[in-house]
C-alpha positions in Angstrom: 12.6 -4.5 -25.6 8.8 -3.9 -25.5 7.1 -1.7 -23.0 5.1 -4.8 -22.1 8.2 -6.8 -21.2 10.6 -4.2 -19.8 9.5 -4.2 -16.2 8.7 -7.9 -16.0 12.2 -8.7 -17.3 13.7 -6.3 -14.8 12.2 -8.3 -11.9 13.1 -11.6 -13.5 9.8 -12.7 -14.9 8.2 -13.0 -18.3 5.0 -11.1 -19.2 2.6 -13.9 -18.2 4.5 -14.8 -14.9 4.3 -11.1 -14.0 0.6 -11.0 -14.8 0.0 -14.0 -12.6 2.0 -12.5 -9.8 0.1 -9.2 -10.1 -3.3 -10.9 -10.1 -2.3 -12.9 -7.0 -1.4 -9.6 -5.3 -4.7 -8.1 -6.4 -6.7 -11.1 -5.0 -4.9 -10.8 -1.6 -5.5 -7.0 -1.5 -9.2 -7.4 -2.3 -9.5 -10.0 0.5 -7.6 -7.6 2.8 -9.9 -4.8 1.9 -13.0 -6.9 2.6 -11.6 -8.0 6.0 -10.6 -4.4 6.9 -14.1 -3.2 6.0 -15.8 -5.9 8.2 -13.2 -5.1 11.0 -14.2 -1.4 10.9 -17.8 -2.3 11.9 -17.0 -5.4 14.0 -13.6 -4.9 15.6 -13.5 -8.3 17.1 -13.5 -9.9 13.5 -10.3 -10.1 11.4 -8.2 -8.5 14.1 -4.9 -9.4 12.4 -5.9 -10.3 8.8 -5.2 -7.1 6.9 -1.9 -6.4 8.7 -0.8 -10.0 8.1 -1.7 -9.8 4.4 0.1 -6.5 4.0 3.2 -7.8 5.7 3.1 -11.0 3.6 2.8 -9.1 0.4 5.5 -6.6 1.4 7.8 -9.6 2.1 7.1 -11.2 -1.2 7.6 -8.0 -3.2 10.8 -7.0 -1.4 12.2 -10.5 -1.7 11.5 -10.5 -5.5 13.0 -7.0 -5.9 16.1 -7.8 -3.9 17.0 -10.8 -6.0 16.9 -8.8 -9.2 18.6 -5.5 -8.4 
């Protein structure tokens, strides 16, 4: 098994499915970082955005891991 496919296979994905999933997480994290930065200066904006994204991503990742352990 290749070092490029070992982890994706362990979580039930092929290389490209894993790449797509990882990029979707990155996109959400960039948006969460942007929202959190704005919130730092203007606390009345994005009051629940970052925590909601983190909770959503945690749920998606834990759900995926629990189905392949």
